[in-house]
C-alpha positions, 0 to 999 in steps of 0.5 A, a space after each residue: 771557726 769550728 762549730 764547737 768554738 762558735 757554740 762556746 763563744 755564744 755560751 760565754 756571751 749568754 753567761 756574761 749577759 746573764 751575770 751582768 743582769 744579776 748585778 755582776 761587773 765583768 772584770 775580765 773574759 778569757 784570761 790566760 796564764 800558761 795553758 789555763 783559761 778563766 772564761 769570766 772573772 766578775 764581781 758583785 760584792 767588794 770583798 769577792 772576786 768570782 772565777 766562772 767557768 762556762 760549759 756550753 752544750 747543745 744537748 744533755 744527752 751525754 750529761 749536763 754541762 756542769 759535769 764536764 768540769 774535771 779535777 784537772 780543769 779545777 787545778 788549772 782554774 785555781 792556778 790562773 785565779 792565783 796568778 790573777 790575784 797576784 799580778 793584779 795585787 788583789 786581796 779578796 776572797 775567791 769564789 768558783 762558779 760554774 754557768 751551764 749553758 744548754 743552747 740549741 734551736 729549740 731551747 736556751 737554758 742557763 744555770 748558775 752554780 754558786 760555789 761550785 767547787 772549793 780550792 785547796 
């Protein structure tokens, strides 16, 4: 597995553990719909489904991890979230969060951005 793939998987594992410590239930990881992938689908409140995009970097030299969530990525996340709701017959509010992970040999930082963006 390429280093960036390993780093991404590690970031997702750290993010899932972080959410669980905060009282979230992890419902699904790496949900795929067409070309879209949702890293983590979680729930804390019964009436809210949380779609989490995890961005992991080993350095902030080129920008913070959360800055790499593009408009096209948001569009794909919304599409996949909609499919998840329909296929699982879920009637709940949806919140889109970003978890930014900065991980290298010297440091490990995790930032959780709730309501990071809104879907239209």
